[in-house]
N, C-alpha and C positions, 0 to 999 in steps of 0.2 A: 330372356326369351330368345329362342333360336330364330334364325332367319326364316326357316320354313314355317314356323309357328306365326311369325309376324305376317307373312304373306297369306297364310290360311285365314288369319283374323281379318285382313283387309278384304279377301274374297268373300268371307262370310258376311261382313258388314255390307258389302256391295249387294250381295244376294238378298239380304234382309231389306235393304232400302228398296231394291227393285220389287220384292214381293209385297211390300207394305206401302208402296208409293202413294196409293190412293188414300189409305188410312192416315198417313202422315200429312198429306196435302189437306185433308179435312181438318187437321189440327193446325193448319197454317205453317206446315214444315214442307217446303218444296225440296225434295232430295235430288232433283235432276242434275244440278251442278256437282253435288257430292258424288253421285254415281259416276258421272263422266270423269271427274278428276281421279277418283279411286281406281276406276277401270284403266285410265291412261297410266297412272303411277304403277299399278300392278303389272301392266304390260311391260313397262320400262324395267321394273324390278326383275321380271322373268327373263327378259332379254339380257340384262346385266348378269344375272345368275348363270345363265347359259354361257355367256362369254367368259365369266370367271372360271367355270368348270372346264371349258375348252382350254383356257390359259393354264390351268392347273395340270391338265393332261399333257400339254406341250412341255411345261416345265419339268414334269416327271420324266418324260422321254429325254429331254436335254440333259437332265441330271444323270441319267443312265449313260448317255453318250460321253459326258464329261468324266464321269467316274471311270469308264472304260479307257478313255484316252489317258487319264492320269496313271492308271494301272499299267497300261502298255508302256508309257514313258518311263515309269519307275522300274519296270521289269527290264527294259533295255539298259537303263543306267546301271542297274544291279548286275546285269550280265557283263557289262563292260568293266565294272568294278572287279568282278571275279576274274576276268581275263587279265586285268592289270596285275592282280595279286599273283596269278599264275606266271606271268611274264617276268615280274620283278622280284617275286619272292615275298613271303609274308613279313620278313624282318626289314625290308627296304624302307628307308626314311620317307619316301613318297607314299608308300602304301600306308605307313603309320599316319601320315597327314590325311590321306583319304579316309581312313577309319574314323578319325576324329570328325570329319565332315559328315559321315554317315550317321554318327551318333546324335548329331544336332538336328 
């Protein structure tokens, strides 16, 4: 069962208890504490859900920033790599060593 379904179920039970409180009380079932507890737990669940969604949005933004930073870093290193090849020549021993590093 999904979180939203669980929260809907809790809300529906609370509404049922509220709507039938007198009938239940006539049968010796006092729903007052259950209603209060379900309401409090549902409020806490909604707040936690909102916080989780906010954190998820922040994480998504931070992932985009991190991916961009990694791309920029790699692009600069790759450019430097190409410049080294241009300066030393593709057959230079240092360039061969760098090519092995790039493959890893």
